[in-house]
N, C-alpha and C positions, 0 to 999 in steps of 0.2 A: 785510088779504088779502096776497097775494104776487102781483105783478102781473109776470107772465113775457111778455116781447115776442118776437117771432118771430127777432130777432138772437140773443137770449140761447140759443132751442133749439136755433138753427142752430150757435152757437161750441159748444154742449155736444155736439153730435152730432159737430161737425169733431174736437173735442179726445177724445172715445171712438175715432172712426174714426184719428187719428191714435196713439192708445196702443195699439188691436190691429194698426195696420201696423205700427209701433216694435216691438211684441212677436212679430210674425210676421216682420217681415223684419231684427229688429237684435237682441232678445233671445236670441229663441230660438237664431238660429246662433252667436249670442256665446257662449251656455249650453253648446251641442253641443260649440264648439270650446273652451271652458275644460274641460269633462268630458272631451273625448278626449285633451287636452294631459294631464290629470292620469294618466289610464288609460294613457297613454303613458309617463309619468313613473314610476309605477308598475310599469308593465311594464320598462324598461329598469332602474330599481332591482331588481326581483326578478332580472332575467339579469346585473345585473351581481353580486347576493348568490351567485347561483348559480355564475356565473364565478369570483370570488373563492373561494367553497367548491371549486370544483372544483380551482383551482390551489393551495389549500392543500393537497388532498388530493395532487395530483401530485408537490407540494414535499415532504410528509412521504414519499411512495414513494419519491422520490428520495434524500430525505438517508438514509431506512433503506436503501437498496440502497447508497449511499456508504459507509454505517458497517461493514454486512457485508462490502464489497468489502475494506474497510481491514481489518476482522477478521481475514479471508482471506487479507488479504497478509501481514499480522503472522506468521498461523500458518505461512503459506508461509515467510517469512523465516527462522523460529524454525526449522523441520525444514531448510531449506536448511543454517544453520548447524550444527544437528545432525549433519547428515549430512557436512559439511565436515570438525567435529571430529571425527565418527568415521572419516574417509579419512585426517584426520590422525594419527589415532592409530596407525591401521594402518602406514600409511608410517612414522612414528617406530619404532613395534615390527620393522616386518621390516627398516628400516634399524640398529636396535640388534641384533639377531639376526644380521644379516649382518655388522657391525662385531665382533660376540664370535665370531662363525666366523672371522672374518679375522685377529682377534686371537690365537684358538686356535691357526690355521694358522701365524701369525708365529709365537708362542711355541714350537711344535712343531719349526719352522724352525730357531729360535733354539738350543734346546735340541738340536736333532739337530747344529747347529753346533757348539756346546759338546762335546757327547761327541765327536764327530770334530776337533775343536781340540785336546782334551784329549788323547785319543788320538796325533793326529800331535804334540804337543807332548813326550808321553809317550816317544814313539818317538824322536824327535829329542833328548829329553835322554838318554836311553840311550845314543842314538850319541855325543852330545859326552862323555856321561861316558866311556865306552869310548875315544875317540880323546883325550881327556885324561887319564885313565888310561894309555892307550898312549903318550903322549908322555912323560910321569912316570916311566912304569916304563922307557921304551925300547923296547917290544916290543907286538906287537899283540895286544889282546884279541881273544878269541872269545866270541859270546855264548851 
């Protein structure tokens, strides 16, 4: 049979008490600390994922707004160019009409000058012809 002396029994009780004390004073707090750390890490990971998702949404919204603004700016520039070309065409047409009017007036003035000059030249030619004929004939010729 097994002979158990009092020292072995005391050692057994001391070991059991030491294990219980270690469980209460060390293992349980360390386990709680590790679990709390894991929960904190999981919470931080979830927060980071949430922040990442939110930043992605904000970035997508920002990029969408930039694209919309870019399209609007292109449309505005196209419209401004169309208006400028329309204004330019109108100015050119107005200038062309004004130039044609001035050319018409100039041609009318030239024609009027030609008619007056022709009449003056005809009158002067007739007068010179009379003078030449009068000198040749030696008498004054009346018209």
